[in-house]
N, C-alpha and C positions, 0 to 999 in steps of 0.2 A: 254767437257764445264760445268760449273758451275750454278750454281742456284740458289735461298736462299729463306726460307720463312718462316716467322711463323707460329709456331706448333699451330694448334685447341687449344691445351693442357694449362695451364697457368702457368705450373710449371717450372719449369728452373733449367738448371743444377748446378748441385753441386761443389766447390771446393774439389778437393783433399785436404782431411789430412795434414796440414803439407809442400803439397809444389803442386805445380800446374803442372797442363797435358799438353801435344803437341798434334799435329796429323798433316797428311798428306795426297797424291795422283798423280798420271801420267798422262800425256799428249803429246800424239806422236808430239805436235804441240809447245808439249814447255812450252807457257804461254799462258793463258788463256786472250780470249779477249772480250769485252766490251760485248757482246751480251751474254758471260755462267759463265760471274764471279757469282761468291756468291753475293747474292742478297739478305742483311737482310730483305728490306722493303717487301720482302714474295709477296703482290698483284701485283708489277712492274716485270719480269725477266727482261722486256725488255734492263730498267736501266745501267742492267749489271754491277754495282756494290752494296758492303754487307755497307749495313749501322749500322757502328759500336754501331750508338742510340740506332738501335731498341733491343739487348740484350745489355744491357749494362756492360760489366765486372763486372761491380761493383755491380752489382744488384743481381750479382752471391749470396745466402743468405749461407755463411761459417756453419748458423744454423741450416739450412732447414735441412742437411741429417746429422747427425753423422757416425761415420765407425761401429758403433754397427748396426744404424736402418737402410744402408745399406747394411749391410751383411746379412742383415735377412731378406732383400728382397729379396734377391739370392739364386732362388731356382737351387741350383744346379743339383739335375735329370734332369734341360730341356735345360741345354747344354752339347755337349760334356765335356766332363773332362778327359785330358790327363792325369791324376793321381800323377800331381806334387805338393807340397803346395803350394799354394796361396794366397797373398797378396790382401787382397778388395782395390777398387779403385774407388775415387770418381771422377768424371768426369765432366767435365764445356766446356763451350761454347769459343775456346780462352782466352785461359788463356796468359797472359799474361805477367809471368816469374817464374822462377821455372823449374826442369825438373825434369822426369820421368826416374828414372834410371833403368837398365837392370832388370828384371824379371820376375816373373811369377804371372801374376795379376789374379779377380775376380771382376765383379763389375755390371750395370746395366743402363740404358739410358732411364727409367720407369721415370726420373723427367726432363728427357731432350725435346728438341723442337726437330723439324722440321727445320732445319737451309738450307739446303743443299738439293736442290732437283734433281741432277743430279753426277751422279760424272765423274771425271777427259775422263773416256771414252767415255762421255755423253751416258750412261746408266740411268736410270732413281732412286734413291734415295727417295724414299717415308717414311722410317720410320725416329724414331728419330736419331737426330747422336752428338757426342759430340767430342771434338779435345784432345789431347794430345800430348805436348811440350819437347822437349825433344835438348837440346845440344849434338852436334855430333861435337867431336871434330876432327881437320884438318885431314884426311887421313881415318879417322874411318867410318868402313860401319857397319848403323842398319839394323836390320832382324826382321819383325814385321808378326807373326802370328796370325792373328783377328778369335774367333770363336762366332759365333751370336748364341741363340736361335731360331732366325729363318734364313734367308739368307743374312748374312754379307754383309759388302762393304767396304772396307779398302784403301784409298789414303794418300799418302805423296805429304804437296806442304811446301811452303816455306816459307809462312806468312799467318795472319790468324789473322782480319779480311780483312784486307786491299787487293784488288785483286791480288789475288795469281798467281805461276806458277806451274803447277805439275811437281815433279819428282818421281813421281814414283806409279803403281795403285797394288791392291792384283789381284793374282792370286786364281783363286778358285785349291781345291787339298783337297784328302780326309779329312786334317791334317784342315783346314778350308780356309781360305784368307790370301797369303802371297806376301808380298816384299822384296826386299832387295835395298838398296841405298847407294853409299858412297859418303862421302866428299868430294868434289876435291876442294875446300878454302882451302889458308892456315891458317887458324882460326879458329875457334868455330864456329860453323852455328846454329843457332835457326831453327826444322822443326818441322812438323805438323802434327801427323796423324790424321788425320777423319773417325771417328770408325762410320760407319752406316748400314741401313739396308733397306729391302725394307717391311720387318713385318710394316701394318700398327696401327694392333693389337696383344695383344698377349704377350706372356713372353719378356721380352727385356732385358733378360740377359745375359753374353760374356765373353770371355776368353781372355786376353792380352798376348803372349808370346813376350819379347824385346829383345835382345841379340845385342849386342855393339861389336864387334870386332876391337883393335885396328890395324892400318896401319903396 
């Protein structure tokens, strides 16, 4: 069940330099009903749908954070590091185009709001969050591992900000939150990874590993 809310913070997620990102999660029921849908209105989760006007994608200011500023905000020591060379990832809420390719990334949710207040599994997700958009080819498998400086929450959904269907939910392990999903369609399918956390304050840094396996 998903619910969404405006964050207390007036910061906004920033778009990825040169490309937008996507995000996503899982629901045993498959689809999110109106009562549990992402609600961008924040004040009334019962309305059950995300108001795209709440957090206009167009309001995300590409100039608000550049790659250098964002990278400088990331404290590598605050997040478990796999040792991989990582590309700074500038995230935003519900990017409408582009695709984040496979790779090893690092970033921060410090400028994001708390748009999603519960995960696909119905658990609480009170921290800041963002979405990463991925164009997944037909038959290809996406594997994502997410490590947050706090307790990370990872979900995969099929749309954003429209009412989504949960596709997969992250499973906690020693390496972080991990999920895997295969596109069963006959064409490329955009999916969205929702990067969330239960951290209300404190470090908002994260690492994200994306792998796409061809059929």
